[in-house]
C-alpha positions in Angstrom: 25.6 -63.1 -55.0 22.3 -61.3 -54.6 19.4 -61.3 -57.1 16.5 -58.9 -57.5 13.7 -58.3 -59.3 10.4 -56.3 -59.7 7.0 -56.6 -60.7 3.6 -54.1 -60.1 3.8 -53.6 -56.3 5.9 -56.2 -55.4 10.1 -57.0 -55.2 11.7 -60.2 -55.1 15.0 -60.6 -53.4 17.7 -63.2 -52.3 19.4 -60.9 -49.9 19.0 -62.7 -46.5 19.3 -59.3 -44.5 15.5 -58.3 -46.1 14.2 -61.8 -44.6 11.3 -61.5 -41.7 12.3 -64.5 -39.9 9.6 -64.2 -37.4 6.9 -64.1 -39.9 8.7 -66.5 -42.0 8.9 -69.0 -39.1 5.4 -68.5 -38.0 4.1 -69.0 -41.6 6.0 -72.3 -42.1 5.5 -73.6 -38.5 1.3 -72.9 -38.4 0.5 -72.8 -41.5 2.4 -75.1 -43.7 1.6 -78.9 -44.0 5.1 -79.9 -44.7 6.5 -77.9 -42.4 4.8 -77.7 -38.7 6.5 -79.2 -36.3 9.8 -78.1 -37.5 12.0 -76.3 -34.6 13.2 -72.8 -34.9 17.0 -74.2 -34.7 16.1 -76.5 -37.7 14.4 -73.3 -39.7 17.3 -71.3 -38.7 20.0 -74.0 -39.9 18.3 -74.5 -43.2 17.9 -70.6 -44.0 21.7 -70.2 -43.5 22.4 -73.4 -46.0 19.7 -72.1 -48.4 19.5 -69.3 -50.9 16.4 -67.2 -49.4 13.8 -66.2 -52.1 11.7 -63.3 -50.4 8.8 -61.3 -52.0 8.0 -58.2 -50.3 5.3 -55.4 -50.9 6.4 -51.4 -51.6 6.2 -50.9 -48.2 8.9 -53.6 -47.4 6.3 -56.1 -45.8 7.5 -59.6 -46.9 4.6 -61.7 -48.6 5.9 -64.6 -49.8 8.9 -66.8 -49.1 11.2 -70.1 -50.9 14.4 -71.2 -50.1 16.6 -72.8 -52.9 18.7 -75.6 -51.7 21.7 -76.0 -54.1 25.5 -77.1 -54.7 25.7 -74.0 -57.6 26.4 -75.9 -60.1 24.6 -78.9 -60.7 21.3 -79.7 -58.9 18.8 -77.3 -57.2 15.6 -78.2 -55.0 13.1 -75.6 -54.1 11.5 -76.0 -51.2 9.0 -73.9 -48.5 7.5 -71.5 -51.1 4.7 -70.0 -49.1 2.7 -67.4 -50.4 0.6 -65.4 -47.6 -2.8 -65.6 -48.0 -4.0 -62.2 -48.9 -1.6 -62.3 -51.4 -2.1 -65.7 -53.3 -3.6 -66.0 -56.8 -1.8 -63.1 -58.5 1.5 -65.0 -59.2 3.8 -64.8 -56.2 4.7 -68.5 -55.8 4.9 -68.9 -60.0 7.6 -66.0 -59.7 9.4 -67.6 -56.7 9.8 -70.8 -58.7 10.6 -68.8 -61.8 13.5 -67.0 -60.5 14.8 -70.5 -58.5 15.0 -71.7 -61.8 16.6 -68.3 -63.3 19.0 -68.8 -60.5 20.3 -72.5 -61.2 20.5 -71.3 -65.1 22.8 -68.6 -64.0 24.6 -71.5 -61.9 24.8 -73.8 -65.2 22.8 -76.2 -63.4 21.2 -79.2 -64.9 18.1 -80.2 -62.7 15.7 -78.2 -60.4 13.6 -80.4 -58.4 10.7 -80.2 -55.6 8.2 -81.9 -53.9 4.6 -80.9 -53.6 0.9 -82.9 -52.8 -1.0 -79.9 -53.5 0.6 -77.0 -56.2 1.2 -79.0 -59.0 -0.8 -76.3 -61.6 1.9 -73.7 -60.3 5.2 -75.6 -61.0 4.0 -77.0 -64.2 2.9 -73.8 -65.5 7.0 -72.9 -65.1 7.9 -76.0 -66.9 8.2 -78.3 -64.1 7.0 -82.1 -64.9 6.6 -85.7 -63.1 9.9 -87.6 -63.0 10.0 -89.6 -66.6 11.6 -92.3 -64.9 10.7 -92.4 -61.4 12.4 -96.0 -60.9 15.5 -94.6 -61.4 15.2 -92.2 -58.5 15.2 -93.3 -54.7 14.7 -91.7 -51.2 16.0 -92.6 -47.8 13.6 -92.0 -44.9 15.8 -90.7 -42.2 13.4 -90.6 -39.2 13.5 -94.3 -40.2 17.1 -95.1 -40.9 19.1 -96.9 -38.5 23.2 -96.7 -39.3 25.0 -99.7 -39.6 28.4 -97.4 -40.5 30.3 -97.9 -37.5 29.3 -102.0 -36.7 32.5 -104.0 -37.5 32.0 -107.0 -40.0 
């Protein structure tokens, strides 16, 4: 399933063939606080297992990116939203976010989630809110996790 939309001088697409892989990796590995240190192999695996959302100028140059991690039925997680600095402030990050919400609605999804340290306003403008029941949610830091699954009792 490929999704396309246009606004002004920009095209948004989920076509993985259009992605500028080298540019996205550069953005994330050098300028995105949440992805610095991510290996190229991990980056590629994350792309292969997500729905990529790219935004392109009229000349085809990639200017923004995000990826939707989803089971295509119930839950989606928006991740790695990045807008090239010269194109910030004109709503491209919001457009990526709205498009991921639209995709999840098409799938019949019930929830779209994300994590951010610094873009609450962008996401709130789309309708994101803080968790109403954070005590019901848990997380597991897999960098600290030590499995006991193979130990006998």
